[in-house]
Steps between C-alpha positions, in 0.01 A plus 500: 500500500351344189633173361683681221659747742583215737671310217684818394607559859627143539685525168646836598622372837648188336682718245621734777625208710674355192663843450328543162420860585380619158234228500418567865448869418264410213280293732527708819489857369127497408419342837710762679318776314170337604605522865637159600747571786729201438520579128571863590782393732661279235463765227658753737801272553543451125473876431730587792773262385455512123399134481333423168440873449698821499541624859207731578532665842165681483304187416698297756415749775137531391446122495692434824310775683164382364563142615636621837193716556286193429670331796740274304775432758780432251415821314502691830846356565610585144370856531686529830822405323432748220481776763792362704732491200359787296418265210225636271419759769684756712667332800288538816582281801187599693280399206700176471430425866128565449480240221727246672279531810185424295664185357641405842149529646404223256786285632748549214831393655708698250328822604540420869872439442541818294322704768718341768813600308367855458441525878837342568676758278274799571411526130186714467416444868672564830749222573317249722689174572211362706249553216749344259534197728120468526455520121778247435328263745164547323676415173629177654861595574 
């Protein structure tokens, strides 16, 4: 990342963290379009929730999927939730599990916990209390 892009990224993250989403979008959108996975993830969240921009489901899904496919664990988790809840995409529990598993494989505790709950309830998978217990333990519970 060049110095200018690095400064834009830092400014965008600072604006995002300060909840100044319009400014965050100004800084992060060009970086997301250029392929930065963290910028893509943050832009997806803003588009999904209408933060600083009008809610845009297509762009939210596109950016979340792009970041997830680049291996960004939080985006994989976010894409899993999109599929789990049918937000910006048609609900698909098996696709949700696929993305939660990718994030869980990177150690993301939230994905491990979500998977455990899905196994506990039999949501998108056969009910498996032992697998649920194993996943909860991996997540630190």
